C-alpha positions in Angstrom: -121.3 220.1 -7.2 -120.3 223.4 -8.7 -117.3 223.6 -6.4 -116.1 220.2 -7.4 -116.5 221.0 -11.1 -114.6 224.3 -10.6 -111.8 222.6 -8.8 -111.6 219.9 -11.3 -111.3 222.4 -14.1 -108.7 224.4 -12.1 -106.7 221.2 -11.6 -106.7 220.4 -15.3 -105.6 224.0 -16.2 -103.0 224.0 -13.5 -101.5 220.7 -14.6 -100.6 217.6 -12.6 -99.6 219.5 -9.5 -103.1 219.3 -7.9 -105.7 216.7 -7.5 -109.3 217.0 -6.3 -110.4 215.1 -3.2 -113.8 215.1 -1.7 -117.5 214.4 -2.2 -120.1 216.1 -4.4 -120.8 218.5 -1.6 -117.3 219.2 -0.4 -114.1 219.3 -2.4 -110.6 220.2 -1.4 -107.6 220.9 -3.6 -104.6 219.0 -2.4 -101.0 218.7 -3.7 -100.5 215.6 -5.8 -97.5 213.5 -5.1 -94.5 214.6 -7.1 -91.8 212.4 -8.6 -88.4 212.4 -6.9 -85.2 212.9 -8.9 -84.4 209.2 -8.4 -87.8 208.1 -9.8 -87.4 210.1 -13.0 -83.8 209.2 -13.5 -82.3 212.6 -12.7 -79.3 212.7 -10.5 -79.5 214.8 -7.4 -77.0 217.7 -7.2 -74.3 216.9 -4.6 -72.5 219.4 -2.6 -69.3 219.3 -0.5 -69.0 219.6 3.2 -67.6 223.2 2.8 -70.5 224.2 0.5 -73.0 222.8 3.0 -71.4 224.5 6.1 -71.3 227.8 4.2 -75.1 227.5 3.5 -75.9 226.5 7.0 -73.8 229.3 8.6 -75.4 231.9 6.4 -78.8 230.7 7.6 -77.9 230.5 11.3 -78.0 226.7 11.4 -75.5 225.1 13.6 -74.1 221.5 13.6 -72.3 219.3 16.1 -70.5 216.0 16.2 -69.9 213.7 19.1 -66.5 213.0 17.7 -65.7 216.7 16.9 -65.0 215.8 13.3 -66.4 215.8 9.8 -64.9 212.7 8.2 -67.6 210.9 6.3 -66.1 207.5 7.0 -66.2 207.9 10.8 -69.6 207.3 12.4 -68.9 209.7 15.3 -68.4 212.6 12.9 -71.0 214.8 11.3 -70.2 215.1 7.6 -72.0 216.9 4.8 -69.9 215.5 1.9 -72.1 214.3 -0.9 -75.2 216.0 0.7 -78.0 216.7 -1.8 -78.3 220.4 -2.5 -82.1 220.0 -2.0 -81.4 218.6 1.5 -79.3 221.5 2.5 -82.0 223.9 1.1 -84.6 222.0 3.0 -82.9 222.6 6.3 -82.6 226.3 5.3 -86.3 226.4 4.5 -87.1 224.8 7.9 -85.0 227.3 9.7 -86.6 230.3 8.0 -90.2 228.9 8.2 -90.0 227.8 11.8 -87.8 230.6 13.3 -86.4 227.8 15.6 -82.8 227.2 16.4 -81.7 224.3 14.2 -78.7 222.1 15.2 -77.7 219.3 12.8 -76.3 216.2 14.6 -76.2 213.8 11.7 -75.4 214.1 8.0 -73.9 211.8 5.4 -71.4 210.0 7.6 -71.3 206.2 7.9 -73.3 204.4 10.6 -76.9 205.2 9.6 -79.4 202.8 8.1 -78.9 202.1 4.4 -81.4 202.6 1.6 -82.1 204.8 -1.4 -83.3 207.7 0.7 -80.5 207.4 3.3 -78.1 209.7 5.1 -75.2 208.2 3.1 -77.0 209.0 -0.2 -77.6 212.7 0.9 -81.3 212.6 1.6 -81.3 212.8 5.4 -80.3 215.0 8.2 -80.7 214.6 12.0 -81.7 217.6 14.0 -81.5 218.1 17.8 -84.9 218.2 19.4 -86.0 221.5 21.1 -89.4 222.7 22.3 -89.6 225.2 19.4 -88.8 222.6 16.7 -91.0 219.9 18.3 -93.9 222.2 18.4 -93.4 223.5 14.9 -93.1 220.0 13.4 -96.1 218.5 15.3 -98.2 221.6 15.0 -97.6 222.4 11.3 -97.0 219.1 9.5 -99.4 216.1 9.1 -99.1 213.1 11.3 -98.8 210.1 8.9 -98.3 207.2 11.4 -95.4 205.3 12.8 -92.4 204.0 10.9 -91.5 200.3 11.3 -89.3 201.1 14.2 -92.1 202.9 16.0 -90.9 206.5 15.3 -93.8 208.9 14.8 -93.7 210.5 11.4 -94.9 213.9 10.2 -95.1 215.0 6.6 -94.6 218.6 5.4 -96.8 220.0 2.7 -94.0 219.5 0.2 -93.7 215.8 1.1 -90.6 215.7 3.3 -90.8 213.4 6.3 -89.9 214.2 9.9 -89.5 211.1 12.1 -89.3 211.5 15.9 -86.5 209.1 16.9 -86.8 210.0 20.6 -83.6 212.1 21.1 -83.6 213.7 17.6 -85.6 214.3 14.4 -84.6 212.1 11.5 -85.6 214.1 8.4 -85.9 212.8 4.8 -85.7 215.5 2.2 -87.2 214.5 -1.1 -87.1 218.2 -2.2 -86.1 221.6 -0.8 -89.4 222.2 0.9 -90.4 225.2 -1.1 -87.1 227.0 -1.4 
């Protein structure tokens, strides 16, 4: 009971960033869900393809395109035009935290599913699968079930979601992942 009271007091002092979960004999501090920029009416900071590639290059992140191009309006290209800054930073955080080779195969180009948190709107990137990345995602993040299409989903501590689409990881960045 004393642990729960202490954690409750800590949560109140720390603010809304933490919640208390557990019973009277066992309590655990857990991150509370945070609002996204879209939910609070704040526009995400958008970056250009050149700004994104500069960030990725400086972090050792590679990218490839089946069409060998970067035109946002061509589905076989890999474009980063209108990518959210937090999405680019999230990829950089993944690279530094995992130590894995990261290759981006999908960005903001047309041809992906629509929706608020979509590739087109700058929230998603696709990554090539590798043993290192697969082991990092499945061993570090929390399995949260399957998406409607059957893709296994894993959620990072910061709330970003990694979906295993079979031949690549489809990642939704709601934030920069602790940048």
